[in-house]
Backbone as CSV, one residue per row, in Angstrom:
resi,resn,N_x,N_y,N_z,CA_x,CA_y,CA_z,C_x,C_y,C_z
1,MET,-18.844,-16.803,-40.715,-18.975,-18.119,-40.055,-18.481,-18.080,-38.641
2,GLY,-19.259,-18.572,-37.704,-18.864,-18.558,-36.325,-18.155,-19.841,-35.897
3,LYS,-17.426,-19.764,-34.840,-16.707,-20.934,-34.365,-17.547,-22.034,-33.775
4,LEU,-18.811,-21.716,-33.477,-19.713,-22.685,-32.884,-20.954,-22.889,-33.694
5,ASP,-20.906,-22.594,-35.015,-22.038,-22.749,-35.847,-22.609,-24.172,-35.754
6,GLY,-23.921,-24.268,-35.508,-24.579,-25.543,-35.463,-24.530,-26.204,-34.133
7,ARG,-23.825,-25.663,-33.183,-23.678,-26.243,-31.836,-24.867,-25.938,-30.919
8,VAL,-25.227,-26.751,-30.026,-26.240,-26.494,-28.971,-25.537,-26.689,-27.578
9,VAL,-25.474,-25.716,-26.796,-24.693,-25.764,-25.543,-25.588,-25.328,-24.383
10,ILE,-25.495,-26.087,-23.338,-26.086,-25.685,-22.070,-25.041,-24.943,-21.243
11,VAL,-25.383,-23.797,-20.720,-24.467,-23.049,-19.857,-25.221,-22.831,-18.521
12,THR,-24.642,-23.319,-17.426,-25.280,-23.097,-16.132,-24.746,-21.862,-15.473
13,GLY,-25.515,-21.333,-14.562,-25.140,-20.035,-13.935,-24.981,-18.951,-14.961
14,ALA,-25.827,-18.921,-15.913,-25.704,-18.084,-17.102,-26.438,-16.807,-17.039
15,ALA,-27.074,-16.474,-15.974,-27.854,-15.271,-15.879,-27.003,-14.028,-15.664
16,ARG,-25.818,-14.252,-15.086,-24.922,-13.102,-14.903,-23.553,-13.575,-14.787
17,GLY,-22.576,-12.623,-14.711,-21.168,-12.942,-14.463,-20.519,-13.713,-15.622
18,GLN,-19.666,-14.701,-15.326,-18.958,-15.414,-16.359,-19.951,-16.197,-17.238
19,GLY,-20.986,-16.788,-16.652,-21.913,-17.539,-17.424,-22.682,-16.673,-18.437
20,GLU,-23.016,-15.486,-17.989,-23.681,-14.564,-18.989,-22.765,-14.262,-20.144
21,GLN,-21.503,-13.973,-19.870,-20.590,-13.633,-20.943,-20.299,-14.822,-21.838
22,GLU,-20.343,-16.054,-21.310,-20.165,-17.281,-22.063,-21.392,-17.433,-23.034
23,ALA,-22.603,-17.229,-22.461,-23.750,-17.369,-23.312,-23.799,-16.352,-24.450
24,ARG,-23.404,-15.114,-24.146,-23.363,-14.059,-25.129,-22.392,-14.388,-26.216
25,LEU,-21.243,-14.742,-25.859,-20.143,-15.080,-26.832,-20.487,-16.319,-27.652
26,PHE,-21.009,-17.311,-27.019,-21.360,-18.516,-27.777,-22.435,-18.236,-28.810
27,VAL,-23.410,-17.448,-28.436,-24.460,-17.079,-29.460,-23.827,-16.232,-30.592
28,GLU,-22.969,-15.305,-30.202,-22.246,-14.519,-31.230,-21.503,-15.391,-32.181
29,GLU,-20.977,-16.517,-31.690,-20.181,-17.448,-32.513,-21.050,-18.521,-33.159
30,GLY,-22.388,-18.382,-33.128,-23.254,-19.233,-33.884,-23.934,-20.340,-33.135
31,ALA,-23.719,-20.489,-31.883,-24.307,-21.548,-31.075,-25.749,-21.159,-30.693
32,ARG,-26.578,-22.163,-30.396,-27.874,-22.020,-29.691,-27.590,-22.406,-28.277
33,VAL,-28.080,-21.649,-27.357,-27.626,-21.780,-25.900,-28.854,-21.922,-25.021
34,LEU,-28.877,-22.950,-24.171,-29.800,-23.042,-23.051,-29.201,-22.297,-21.840
35,ILE,-29.792,-21.174,-21.498,-29.370,-20.396,-20.389,-30.019,-20.956,-19.135
36,ALA,-29.185,-21.548,-18.236,-29.711,-22.211,-17.068,-29.211,-21.499,-15.828
37,ASP,-30.192,-21.254,-14.847,-29.836,-20.513,-13.663,-31.041,-20.631,-12.714
38,VAL,-30.821,-20.070,-11.492,-31.954,-19.909,-10.551,-32.385,-18.468,-10.474
39,LEU,-31.666,-17.603,-11.197,-32.030,-16.182,-11.219,-32.986,-15.954,-12.426
40,ASP,-34.240,-16.210,-12.194,-35.243,-16.314,-13.328,-35.381,-14.983,-14.037
41,GLU,-35.511,-13.924,-13.329,-35.732,-12.583,-13.975,-34.624,-12.228,-14.915
42,GLN,-33.440,-12.399,-14.372,-32.191,-12.032,-15.180,-32.011,-13.010,-16.335
43,GLY,-32.170,-14.215,-16.080,-32.025,-15.223,-17.109,-33.012,-15.119,-18.261
44,GLU,-34.284,-14.833,-17.913,-35.313,-14.625,-18.948,-35.022,-13.424,-19.791
45,ALA,-34.527,-12.320,-19.068,-34.191,-11.071,-19.797,-33.102,-11.332,-20.799
46,LEU,-32.044,-12.104,-20.375,-30.987,-12.370,-21.253,-31.373,-13.169,-22.455
47,ALA,-32.198,-14.221,-22.246,-32.637,-14.999,-23.369,-33.454,-14.238,-24.308
48,LYS,-34.260,-13.297,-23.820,-35.111,-12.442,-24.703,-34.214,-11.490,-25.501
49,GLU,-33.183,-11.009,-24.891,-32.217,-10.097,-25.595,-31.488,-10.861,-26.678
50,LEU,-31.098,-12.087,-26.418,-30.324,-12.848,-27.430,-31.177,-13.399,-28.522
51,GLY,-32.517,-13.482,-28.233,-33.408,-13.903,-29.314,-33.818,-15.366,-29.175
52,GLU,-35.118,-15.674,-29.431,-35.620,-17.035,-29.233,-35.025,-18.008,-30.147
53,ASP,-34.499,-17.568,-31.295,-33.898,-18.601,-32.201,-32.498,-19.023,-31.670
54,SER,-31.927,-18.178,-30.807,-30.581,-18.460,-30.306,-30.491,-18.908,-28.870
55,ALA,-31.490,-18.512,-28.072,-31.354,-18.839,-26.601,-32.700,-19.004,-26.006
56,VAL,-32.782,-19.871,-24.972,-33.896,-20.133,-24.184,-33.427,-20.254,-22.725
57,TYR,-34.309,-19.695,-21.844,-33.966,-19.795,-20.441,-34.695,-20.891,-19.757
58,VAL,-34.055,-21.558,-18.791,-34.720,-22.646,-17.982,-34.212,-22.458,-16.539
59,HIS,-35.118,-22.613,-15.606,-34.771,-22.641,-14.199,-34.037,-23.912,-13.853
60,LEU,-32.819,-23.820,-13.339,-32.052,-25.044,-13.060,-31.266,-24.854,-11.756
61,ASP,-31.653,-25.621,-10.718,-30.839,-25.713,-9.542,-29.876,-26.901,-9.786
62,VAL,-28.670,-26.594,-9.986,-27.699,-27.631,-10.456,-27.515,-28.801,-9.462
63,GLY,-27.877,-28.533,-8.197,-27.820,-29.590,-7.226,-29.046,-30.490,-7.183
64,ALA,-29.980,-30.260,-8.063,-31.236,-31.069,-8.052,-31.254,-31.949,-9.262
65,GLU,-31.263,-33.192,-9.162,-31.282,-34.119,-10.307,-32.456,-33.910,-11.190
66,ALA,-33.649,-33.753,-10.649,-34.869,-33.528,-11.441,-34.761,-32.301,-12.335
67,ASP,-34.138,-31.296,-11.835,-33.963,-29.989,-12.614,-33.037,-30.280,-13.823
68,TRP,-31.983,-31.094,-13.588,-31.184,-31.430,-14.758,-31.889,-32.224,-15.837
69,GLN,-32.690,-33.171,-15.389,-33.445,-33.945,-16.374,-34.426,-33.096,-17.145
70,ALA,-35.060,-32.149,-16.409,-36.036,-31.259,-17.084,-35.332,-30.346,-18.067
71,ALA,-34.181,-29.802,-17.639,-33.468,-28.826,-18.514,-32.944,-29.543,-19.758
72,THR,-32.426,-30.730,-19.607,-31.999,-31.483,-20.758,-33.059,-31.779,-21.727
73,ALA,-34.278,-32.158,-21.227,-35.393,-32.399,-22.085,-35.829,-31.127,-22.858
74,ILE,-35.768,-30.008,-22.196,-36.150,-28.743,-22.817,-35.166,-28.370,-23.932
75,ALA,-33.888,-28.571,-23.649,-32.841,-28.298,-24.625,-33.088,-29.190,-25.878
76,LYS,-33.296,-30.426,-25.709,-33.540,-31.303,-26.798,-34.805,-30.969,-27.631
77,ASP,-35.898,-30.662,-26.870,-37.176,-30.364,-27.472,-37.049,-29.034,-28.310
78,THR,-36.297,-28.095,-27.754,-36.181,-26.784,-28.364,-35.242,-26.800,-29.559
79,PHE,-34.104,-27.388,-29.387,-32.985,-27.263,-30.374,-32.681,-28.588,-31.026
80,GLY,-33.265,-29.661,-30.658,-33.075,-30.922,-31.378,-31.961,-31.844,-30.913
81,LYS,-31.002,-31.273,-30.177,-29.883,-32.080,-29.702,-29.106,-31.254,-28.650
82,ILE,-28.145,-31.919,-28.056,-27.159,-31.153,-27.116,-25.793,-31.675,-27.473
83,ASP,-24.853,-30.774,-27.757,-23.471,-31.298,-28.001,-22.467,-30.447,-27.208
84,GLY,-22.901,-29.701,-26.225,-21.957,-28.913,-25.430,-22.585,-28.618,-24.050
85,LEU,-21.679,-28.560,-23.066,-22.092,-28.192,-21.723,-21.032,-27.408,-21.105
86,VAL,-21.404,-26.308,-20.469,-20.472,-25.520,-19.653,-20.992,-25.517,-18.235
87,ASN,-20.329,-26.285,-17.342,-20.701,-26.351,-15.882,-20.109,-25.084,-15.232
88,ASN,-20.806,-23.988,-15.295,-20.290,-22.765,-14.791,-20.843,-22.403,-13.406
89,ALA,-22.040,-22.890,-13.053,-22.661,-22.439,-11.812,-21.774,-22.776,-10.567
90,GLY,-21.747,-21.841,-9.637,-21.022,-22.087,-8.407,-21.277,-21.044,-7.348
91,ILE,-20.960,-21.363,-6.099,-21.038,-20.384,-5.065,-19.771,-20.339,-4.262
92,LEU,-19.565,-19.199,-3.589,-18.344,-18.987,-2.817,-18.731,-18.421,-1.434
93,ARG,-18.124,-18.934,-0.392,-18.345,-18.460,0.964,-16.958,-18.313,1.606
94,PHE,-16.781,-17.264,2.388,-15.533,-17.052,3.144,-15.674,-17.432,4.555
95,ASN,-14.802,-18.328,5.099,-14.928,-18.722,6.427,-13.679,-19.547,6.784
96,GLU,-13.192,-19.481,8.051,-12.178,-20.382,8.525,-12.773,-21.795,8.540
97,ILE,-11.934,-22.780,8.329,-12.402,-24.150,8.333,-13.047,-24.514,9.682
98,VAL,-12.372,-24.085,10.764,-12.913,-24.452,12.148,-14.193,-23.686,12.494
99,SER,-14.496,-22.640,11.717,-15.709,-21.831,11.946,-16.790,-22.145,10.953
100,THR,-16.529,-22.985,9.987,-17.523,-23.318,8.918,-18.610,-24.218,9.433
101,PRO,-19.830,-23.805,9.412,-20.900,-24.726,9.839,-21.042,-25.844,8.732
102,LEU,-21.425,-27.010,9.288,-21.586,-28.149,8.363,-22.609,-27.848,7.226
103,GLU,-23.642,-27.153,7.553,-24.652,-26.838,6.574,-24.068,-26.037,5.466
104,GLU,-23.136,-25.041,5.773,-22.552,-24.212,4.758,-21.591,-25.095,3.836
105,PHE,-20.813,-25.944,4.515,-19.930,-26.833,3.736,-20.696,-27.691,2.807
106,GLN,-21.777,-28.284,3.291,-22.610,-29.136,2.454,-23.296,-28.335,1.351
107,GLN,-23.682,-27.167,1.559,-24.314,-26.331,0.524,-23.332,-26.096,-0.627
108,ILE,-22.100,-25.746,-0.286,-21.059,-25.499,-1.285,-20.793,-26.716,-2.058
109,ILE,-20.742,-27.876,-1.428,-20.513,-29.181,-2.146,-21.714,-29.450,-3.092
110,GLN,-22.922,-29.203,-2.571,-24.091,-29.493,-3.376,-24.159,-28.713,-4.636
111,VAL,-23.775,-27.438,-4.592,-23.818,-26.616,-5.828,-22.614,-26.891,-6.695
112,ASN,-21.481,-26.699,-6.117,-20.192,-26.773,-6.916,-19.860,-28.119,-7.371
113,GLN,-19.809,-29.071,-6.482,-19.363,-30.429,-6.778,-20.428,-31.372,-7.362
114,ILE,-21.467,-31.481,-6.595,-22.555,-32.349,-7.031,-23.196,-31.816,-8.271
115,GLY,-23.338,-30.417,-8.356,-23.866,-29.845,-9.566,-23.135,-30.190,-10.794
116,CYS,-21.798,-30.173,-10.666,-20.891,-30.562,-11.835,-21.061,-32.025,-12.153
117,PHE,-21.072,-32.866,-11.151,-21.272,-34.261,-11.376,-22.605,-34.614,-12.063
118,LEU,-23.699,-34.019,-11.546,-25.001,-34.197,-12.181,-25.012,-33.745,-13.583
119,GLY,-24.336,-32.618,-13.881,-24.322,-32.098,-15.254,-23.645,-33.074,-16.188
120,ILE,-22.563,-33.572,-15.790,-21.785,-34.584,-16.597,-22.651,-35.794,-16.768
121,ARG,-23.112,-36.325,-15.698,-23.850,-37.608,-15.737,-25.097,-37.502,-16.571
122,THR,-25.809,-36.416,-16.472,-27.096,-36.188,-17.248,-26.855,-35.846,-18.665
123,VAL,-25.927,-34.998,-18.984,-25.788,-34.418,-20.326,-24.828,-35.196,-21.241
124,ALA,-23.870,-35.897,-20.629,-22.865,-36.592,-21.449,-23.541,-37.668,-22.393
125,PRO,-24.507,-38.407,-21.964,-25.147,-39.389,-22.828,-25.796,-38.691,-24.015
126,GLU,-26.365,-37.511,-23.811,-26.991,-36.792,-24.958,-25.911,-36.236,-25.922
127,ILE,-24.800,-35.779,-25.379,-23.712,-35.352,-26.226,-23.207,-36.518,-27.062
128,GLY,-23.065,-37.647,-26.393,-22.610,-38.892,-27.114,-23.585,-39.235,-28.226
129,SER,-24.887,-39.113,-27.969,-25.891,-39.459,-28.955,-25.850,-38.523,-30.133
130,ALA,-25.423,-37.270,-29.862,-25.355,-36.338,-30.945,-24.070,-36.445,-31.786
131,GLY,-23.247,-37.402,-31.415,-22.028,-37.603,-32.215,-20.751,-37.140,-31.577
132,GLY,-20.883,-36.596,-30.332,-19.725,-36.098,-29.673,-19.849,-34.587,-29.420
133,GLY,-18.858,-34.084,-28.624,-18.924,-32.658,-28.309,-17.989,-32.388,-27.202
134,THR,-18.391,-31.375,-26.324,-17.483,-30.936,-25.332,-18.201,-30.628,-23.966
135,ILE,-17.469,-30.797,-22.898,-17.831,-30.373,-21.576,-16.749,-29.504,-20.990
136,VAL,-17.087,-28.303,-20.515,-16.113,-27.445,-19.903,-16.638,-27.204,-18.432
137,ASN,-15.849,-27.622,-17.484,-16.106,-27.441,-16.101,-15.379,-26.193,-15.563
138,THR,-16.076,-25.436,-14.726,-15.460,-24.300,-14.040,-14.889,-24.709,-12.750
139,ALA,-13.571,-24.783,-12.708,-12.805,-25.005,-11.461,-12.368,-23.694,-10.873
140,SER,-11.149,-23.547,-10.578,-10.656,-22.356,-9.998,-9.149,-22.368,-9.826
141,TYR,-8.561,-21.213,-9.738,-7.188,-21.081,-9.283,-6.930,-21.885,-8.012
142,THR,-7.940,-21.884,-7.134,-7.790,-22.602,-5.839,-7.921,-24.117,-5.980
143,ALA,-8.205,-24.598,-7.182,-8.165,-26.039,-7.426,-6.781,-26.593,-7.536
144,LEU,-5.816,-25.691,-7.657,-4.393,-26.099,-7.858,-3.505,-25.591,-6.717
145,THR,-4.112,-24.891,-5.814,-3.339,-24.402,-4.662,-4.290,-24.217,-3.457
146,GLY,-3.788,-23.585,-2.430,-4.668,-23.294,-1.315,-4.888,-21.796,-1.147
147,MET,-5.969,-21.436,-0.398,-6.206,-20.060,-0.064,-6.965,-20.003,1.261
148,ALA,-6.437,-19.256,2.188,-7.128,-19.135,3.489,-8.556,-18.649,3.323
149,TYR,-9.380,-19.175,4.188,-10.802,-18.744,4.336,-11.760,-19.218,3.279
150,VAL,-11.302,-20.072,2.314,-12.204,-20.634,1.349,-11.998,-22.180,1.215
151,GLY,-11.908,-22.780,2.414,-11.635,-24.280,2.477,-12.687,-25.064,1.806
152,ALA,-13.975,-24.766,2.004,-15.003,-25.564,1.393,-15.041,-25.326,-0.114
153,TYR,-14.867,-24.128,-0.542,-14.802,-23.823,-1.969,-13.664,-24.506,-2.647
154,ALA,-12.459,-24.374,-2.029,-11.248,-25.007,-2.643,-11.408,-26.523,-2.725
155,ALA,-12.022,-27.051,-1.675,-12.242,-28.524,-1.717,-13.056,-28.999,-2.851
156,THR,-14.110,-28.248,-3.204,-14.959,-28.577,-4.297,-14.271,-28.349,-5.615
157,LYS,-13.480,-27.359,-5.702,-12.786,-27.092,-6.937,-11.678,-28.102,-7.241
158,HIS,-11.032,-28.550,-6.200,-10.065,-29.693,-6.364,-10.835,-30.940,-6.869
159,ALA,-12.076,-31.150,-6.332,-12.879,-32.326,-6.757,-13.267,-32.161,-8.240
160,ILE,-13.566,-31.019,-8.679,-13.972,-30.770,-10.029,-12.850,-31.138,-11.015
161,LEU,-11.608,-30.889,-10.598,-10.487,-31.283,-11.445,-10.425,-32.795,-11.525
162,GLY,-10.653,-33.526,-10.429,-10.694,-34.896,-10.488,-11.795,-35.453,-11.366
163,LEU,-12.979,-34.923,-11.267,-14.081,-35.285,-12.124,-13.699,-35.033,-13.609
164,THR,-13.102,-33.914,-13.852,-12.741,-33.565,-15.228,-11.820,-34.601,-15.881
165,ARG,-10.791,-34.992,-15.115,-9.803,-35.947,-15.640,-10.493,-37.261,-15.851
166,VAL,-11.240,-37.772,-14.872,-11.853,-39.091,-15.036,-12.918,-39.103,-16.157
167,ALA,-13.707,-38.049,-16.220,-14.705,-37.959,-17.299,-13.991,-37.906,-18.669
168,ALA,-12.872,-37.195,-18.743,-12.175,-37.107,-20.045,-11.729,-38.567,-20.479
169,LEU,-11.270,-39.350,-19.501,-10.831,-40.761,-19.822,-12.073,-41.601,-20.262
170,GLU,-13.085,-41.523,-19.517,-14.240,-42.352,-19.718,-15.066,-42.001,-20.979
171,LEU,-15.062,-40.699,-21.341,-15.919,-40.210,-22.438,-15.156,-40.030,-23.771
172,ALA,-13.860,-40.177,-23.755,-13.118,-39.945,-24.996,-13.571,-40.829,-26.106
173,ALA,-13.857,-42.093,-25.824,-14.286,-43.042,-26.915,-15.597,-42.586,-27.532
174,LYS,-16.419,-41.751,-26.824,-17.648,-41.312,-27.313,-17.573,-39.981,-28.041
175,GLY,-16.289,-39.536,-28.231,-16.080,-38.307,-28.910,-16.334,-37.081,-28.070
176,ILE,-16.299,-37.186,-26.810,-16.532,-36.055,-25.879,-15.232,-35.660,-25.167
177,ARG,-14.925,-34.390,-25.418,-13.719,-33.821,-24.685,-14.160,-33.117,-23.412
178,VAL,-13.405,-33.236,-22.333,-13.724,-32.638,-21.062,-12.544,-31.890,-20.526
179,ASN,-12.717,-30.587,-20.309,-11.594,-29.789,-19.736,-12.112,-28.818,-18.735
180,ALA,-11.263,-28.136,-18.014,-11.626,-27.233,-16.901,-10.961,-25.894,-17.116
181,VAL,-11.708,-24.887,-16.868,-11.169,-23.530,-16.757,-10.936,-23.245,-15.236
182,CYS,-9.844,-22.597,-14.934,-9.431,-22.334,-13.544,-9.150,-20.869,-13.386
183,PRO,-10.211,-20.067,-13.199,-10.053,-18.587,-13.068,-9.483,-18.247,-11.741
184,GLY,-8.669,-17.160,-11.741,-8.280,-16.500,-10.507,-9.369,-15.498,-10.166
185,ALA,-8.969,-14.370,-9.703,-9.958,-13.291,-9.326,-10.592,-12.735,-10.630
186,VAL,-11.868,-12.770,-10.692,-12.575,-12.187,-11.849,-13.628,-11.251,-11.311
187,ASP,-13.858,-10.164,-12.015,-14.728,-9.078,-11.561,-16.159,-9.498,-11.856
188,THR,-16.730,-10.277,-10.906,-18.135,-10.652,-10.991,-18.757,-10.496,-9.600
189,PRO,-20.067,-10.581,-9.482,-20.727,-10.454,-8.198,-20.264,-11.542,-7.174
190,MET,-19.864,-12.699,-7.633,-19.413,-13.699,-6.696,-18.141,-13.343,-5.945
191,THR,-17.244,-12.776,-6.673,-15.966,-12.395,-6.016,-15.996,-10.951,-5.480
192,ASN,-16.977,-10.187,-5.949,-17.106,-8.837,-5.461,-18.534,-8.538,-5.125
193,PRO,-19.037,-9.028,-3.977,-20.429,-8.950,-3.578,-20.981,-7.506,-3.547
194,ALA,-20.112,-6.570,-3.418,-20.573,-5.151,-3.414,-21.362,-4.789,-4.677
195,GLN,-21.079,-5.542,-5.733,-21.890,-5.290,-7.007,-23.304,-5.533,-6.848
196,LEU,-23.680,-6.377,-5.839,-25.077,-6.691,-5.589,-25.753,-5.744,-4.624
197,ASP,-24.986,-4.854,-4.028,-25.509,-3.897,-3.075,-26.067,-2.627,-3.748
198,PRO,-27.309,-2.452,-3.761,-27.893,-1.257,-4.534,-27.438,0.077,-3.958
199,THR,-27.016,0.080,-2.694,-26.601,1.291,-2.077,-25.103,1.638,-2.313
200,ALA,-24.342,0.623,-2.865,-22.903,0.813,-3.004,-22.655,1.522,-4.348
201,ASP,-21.608,2.265,-4.367,-21.137,2.931,-5.568,-20.403,1.856,-6.386
202,PRO,-20.788,1.522,-7.619,-20.159,0.441,-8.383,-18.752,0.823,-8.755
203,THR,-18.475,2.095,-8.996,-17.118,2.451,-9.339,-16.171,2.246,-8.131
204,GLU,-16.628,2.680,-6.994,-15.812,2.481,-5.767,-15.639,0.977,-5.470
205,ALA,-16.656,0.189,-5.708,-16.576,-1.264,-5.379,-15.505,-1.901,-6.332
206,ARG,-15.518,-1.508,-7.582,-14.522,-2.052,-8.523,-13.121,-1.509,-8.268
207,GLU,-12.997,-0.283,-7.831,-11.684,0.307,-7.547,-11.100,-0.375,-6.352
208,ALA,-11.929,-0.758,-5.348,-11.409,-1.389,-4.162,-10.873,-2.768,-4.487
209,VAL,-11.537,-3.544,-5.316,-11.026,-4.837,-5.758,-9.845,-4.676,-6.628
210,ALA,-9.857,-3.685,-7.521,-8.679,-3.445,-8.410,-7.483,-3.136,-7.643
211,GLY,-7.614,-2.346,-6.557,-6.421,-2.000,-5.767,-5.817,-3.248,-5.055
212,LEU,-6.659,-4.089,-4.572,-6.159,-5.373,-3.970,-5.418,-6.268,-4.891
213,TYR,-5.938,-6.467,-6.088,-5.351,-7.423,-7.011,-4.183,-6.809,-7.799
214,LYS,-4.094,-5.514,-7.763,-2.977,-4.889,-8.391,-1.670,-5.333,-7.740
215,LYS,-1.749,-5.611,-6.417,-0.583,-6.052,-5.692,-0.394,-7.515,-5.723
216,LEU,-1.472,-8.278,-5.829,-1.352,-9.729,-5.783,-1.076,-10.381,-7.130
217,VAL,-1.601,-9.765,-8.203,-1.588,-10.434,-9.541,-0.443,-9.837,-10.331
218,PRO,0.429,-10.606,-10.933,1.543,-10.097,-11.712,1.138,-9.161,-12.882
219,LEU,0.001,-9.454,-13.499,-0.504,-8.557,-14.549,-1.166,-7.293,-14.073
220,GLY,-1.303,-7.217,-12.734,-1.679,-5.985,-12.090,-3.142,-5.621,-12.127
221,ARG,-4.017,-6.572,-12.371,-5.477,-6.210,-12.411,-6.297,-7.482,-12.229
222,VAL,-7.567,-7.284,-11.876,-8.525,-8.315,-11.788,-8.920,-8.796,-13.129
223,GLY,-9.362,-10.047,-13.302,-9.732,-10.508,-14.600,-11.157,-10.062,-14.947
224,ARG,-11.430,-10.189,-16.250,-12.783,-9.808,-16.700,-13.538,-11.073,-17.159
225,PRO,-14.840,-11.108,-16.909,-15.586,-12.400,-17.258,-15.531,-12.662,-18.769
226,GLU,-15.386,-11.610,-19.563,-15.226,-11.867,-21.051,-14.021,-12.624,-21.370
227,GLU,-12.985,-12.495,-20.564,-11.768,-13.270,-20.803,-11.902,-14.708,-20.455
228,VAL,-12.662,-14.993,-19.371,-12.926,-16.443,-19.121,-13.896,-17.021,-20.206
229,ALA,-14.805,-16.201,-20.656,-15.690,-16.726,-21.745,-14.903,-17.104,-22.986
230,ALA,-13.907,-16.277,-23.306,-13.063,-16.596,-24.447,-12.312,-17.930,-24.288
231,LEU,-11.828,-18.219,-23.081,-11.224,-19.495,-22.862,-12.235,-20.649,-22.960
232,ALA,-13.411,-20.454,-22.486,-14.452,-21.443,-22.581,-14.822,-21.707,-24.053
233,LEU,-14.839,-20.602,-24.833,-15.066,-20.784,-26.272,-13.983,-21.602,-26.915
234,PHE,-12.747,-21.346,-26.585,-11.636,-22.108,-27.105,-11.787,-23.576,-26.822
235,LEU,-12.139,-23.882,-25.593,-12.257,-25.332,-25.155,-13.536,-26.004,-25.726
236,THR,-14.477,-25.216,-26.193,-15.695,-25.750,-26.734,-15.591,-25.855,-28.285
237,GLY,-14.751,-25.153,-28.910,-14.655,-25.137,-30.348,-13.552,-26.062,-30.845
238,GLU,-13.420,-26.074,-32.113,-12.493,-27.019,-32.780,-11.060,-26.617,-32.679
239,ASP,-10.793,-25.380,-32.228,-9.380,-24.960,-32.023,-8.699,-25.771,-30.979
240,SER,-9.455,-26.422,-30.086,-8.872,-27.278,-29.047,-9.226,-28.746,-29.260
241,ALA,-9.268,-29.137,-30.524,-9.728,-30.510,-30.937,-8.852,-31.627,-30.322
242,TYR,-7.600,-31.394,-30.017,-6.740,-32.434,-29.498,-6.451,-32.237,-28.013
243,ILE,-7.289,-31.554,-27.348,-7.096,-31.302,-25.908,-8.235,-31.869,-25.102
244,THR,-7.968,-32.692,-24.080,-8.912,-33.144,-23.137,-8.317,-33.536,-21.827
245,GLY,-9.106,-33.431,-20.779,-8.626,-33.790,-19.403,-7.679,-32.813,-18.766
246,GLN,-7.734,-31.531,-19.238,-6.716,-30.551,-18.736,-7.370,-29.355,-18.009
247,PRO,-6.584,-28.859,-17.027,-6.996,-27.618,-16.341,-6.333,-26.485,-17.065
248,PHE,-7.031,-25.351,-17.266,-6.491,-24.243,-17.904,-6.629,-23.029,-16.962
249,VAL,-5.467,-22.579,-16.439,-5.451,-21.466,-15.465,-5.543,-20.168,-16.186
250,ILE,-6.412,-19.319,-15.738,-6.563,-17.955,-16.273,-6.627,-16.997,-15.134
251,ASP,-5.471,-16.487,-14.702,-5.391,-15.807,-13.440,-4.432,-14.618,-13.427
252,GLY,-4.007,-14.226,-14.538,-3.102,-13.032,-14.635,-1.691,-13.297,-14.076
253,GLY,-1.424,-14.603,-13.923,-0.080,-14.972,-13.407,-0.009,-15.203,-11.935
254,TRP,-1.160,-15.128,-11.188,-1.200,-15.194,-9.785,-0.658,-16.534,-9.307
255,LEU,-0.965,-17.668,-9.943,-0.497,-18.920,-9.484,1.022,-19.081,-9.656
256,ALA,1.615,-18.287,-10.510,3.061,-18.434,-10.775,3.884,-17.999,-9.535
257,GLY,3.340,-17.170,-8.738,4.026,-16.749,-7.496,3.900,-15.259,-7.226
258,VAL,4.511,-14.833,-6.194,4.500,-13.415,-5.734,5.464,-12.616,-6.599
259,SER,5.002,-11.487,-7.162,5.824,-10.720,-8.063,6.321,-9.420,-7.356
260,VAL,5.835,-9.174,-6.138,6.277,-7.906,-5.417,6.691,-8.292,-4.023
261,ILE,7.467,-7.465,-3.398,7.962,-7.730,-1.998,7.160,-6.788,-1.120
């Protein structure tokens, strides 16, 4: 028996990285998953691998309201209901605040913040109609502190925590729990773009990141997307039945402070 038997969950940004691992783990635990992303080739391949009885892929630009409506309709038509959502999709850009173009700032808001808002607004009524369920929003370590050169990103992640808390209050009476995962550095293409460079040595790319975070993170390593997926599973399943409106930091102790001189 799986921890998510009978559940139907939409996972955004699910074609790779954290979202991919969440989709894989949720299916392993008995859920049927709508894999939503803009990376069509990778998303379709993942859905095929997981099997048509367990997963289906849909193209979803999380910043587009019409895409959310279409994806929700496909999930209901395919699986009969929706009782879970993982707002995982997001983008990261590095720039000083004074050097950040307005277009870049707005793009990050559109994907990270508005995408999360649209997901909650569109899917929550369906979860309520199904008798209740869960929403897990992906915030960040930077939602609880600051970090140079990621001002736009940090601003959106702070906003996601606000959305999480308000949604938890407003949706509790409908049997919907809303929480947020707050990862630190995780070994994905978003935090380590060298993984996307076909000319780069993947081992060297990972070793470079590992060396950096060995000094910054008390546990001495970068996080794995599977570890974030395990936290999302906890917040989606019944093990967290009395938890809502909370941020869950998963960062190897980074937020606790500096552990070396």
